[in-house]
C-alpha positions in Angstrom: -137.6 -53.5 -2.0 -138.2 -56.6 -4.0 -136.0 -58.4 -6.5 -132.4 -59.5 -6.5 -130.0 -57.4 -4.5 -127.2 -58.2 -6.8 -128.7 -56.3 -9.8 -129.8 -52.8 -10.3 -132.9 -52.3 -12.4 -133.1 -50.0 -15.4 -132.1 -46.4 -14.5 -132.1 -44.0 -17.4 -132.1 -46.8 -19.9 -129.1 -48.5 -18.4 -129.3 -51.9 -16.6 -126.5 -53.5 -14.5 -125.8 -57.1 -15.5 -122.8 -57.7 -13.2 -123.3 -58.4 -9.5 -122.5 -55.6 -7.1 -119.3 -55.8 -5.1 -119.3 -56.7 -1.4 -117.3 -54.0 0.4 -116.8 -56.2 3.6 -115.3 -59.1 1.7 -113.0 -56.9 -0.3 -111.6 -55.1 2.7 -111.1 -58.4 4.5 -109.2 -59.8 1.5 -106.8 -56.9 1.2 -103.5 -57.3 3.2 -102.8 -54.9 6.0 -100.5 -52.0 5.0 -97.1 -51.7 6.4 -96.5 -48.6 8.6 -94.3 -46.9 5.9 -97.2 -47.1 3.4 -99.5 -45.2 5.7 -99.6 -41.4 5.3 -99.0 -39.3 8.3 -101.6 -36.8 9.3 -100.8 -33.3 8.2 -99.8 -30.7 10.7 -102.8 -29.7 12.7 -101.5 -26.1 13.3 -103.1 -24.6 10.2 -106.4 -26.3 11.1 -106.3 -25.0 14.6 -105.7 -21.5 13.3 -108.6 -21.8 11.0 -110.8 -23.0 13.8 -109.8 -20.0 16.0 -110.4 -17.6 13.1 -113.9 -19.0 12.3 -114.7 -18.9 16.0 -113.7 -15.3 16.4 -115.5 -14.3 13.2 -118.7 -16.0 14.4 -118.7 -14.0 17.6 -118.3 -10.6 15.8 -121.3 -8.6 14.6 -121.6 -8.1 10.8 -120.4 -4.8 9.5 -123.3 -2.4 9.2 -123.3 1.2 7.8 -125.6 2.6 10.4 -125.8 6.0 8.7 -126.9 4.4 5.4 -129.5 2.3 7.2 -130.9 5.4 8.9 -131.1 7.3 5.6 -132.9 4.4 3.9 -135.4 4.1 6.8 -136.1 7.8 6.7 -136.6 7.7 2.9 -139.0 4.7 3.1 -140.9 6.3 6.0 -141.5 9.6 4.2 -142.2 8.0 0.8 -139.2 9.3 -1.1 -137.5 6.0 -1.6 -138.0 4.9 -5.2 -137.6 1.5 -6.6 -136.3 1.4 -10.2 -136.8 -2.1 -11.7 -134.6 -1.4 -14.7 -131.6 -0.4 -12.6 -132.1 -3.4 -10.3 -132.4 -5.7 -13.3 -129.2 -4.2 -14.9 -127.3 -4.7 -11.6 -128.5 -8.3 -11.3 -127.3 -9.0 -14.9 -124.0 -7.4 -14.3 -123.5 -9.4 -11.1 -124.3 -12.7 -12.7 -122.3 -12.1 -15.9 -119.2 -10.8 -14.0 -119.7 -7.3 -15.2 -118.8 -4.1 -13.3 
């Protein structure tokens, strides 16, 4: 990259004319917080519960309607499964517009 590091060139018709802040110098200039100003960490118990829950859900197989899958496979294999684009399109529109 060439040019000055303290300015940003035109982006979307806007140009920065003020220098960028230096994060290191600002954090060094700020006084240290007193212990009463620091927030205590929230109780980790709910987080631990969520971690256990996600872990147990990740190890479970997804729910599958085996009978429905078998029926669809049979219908596809014997050629009786029909695709109806109008019904599919209507269901997609209902889904994306919050309909029933």
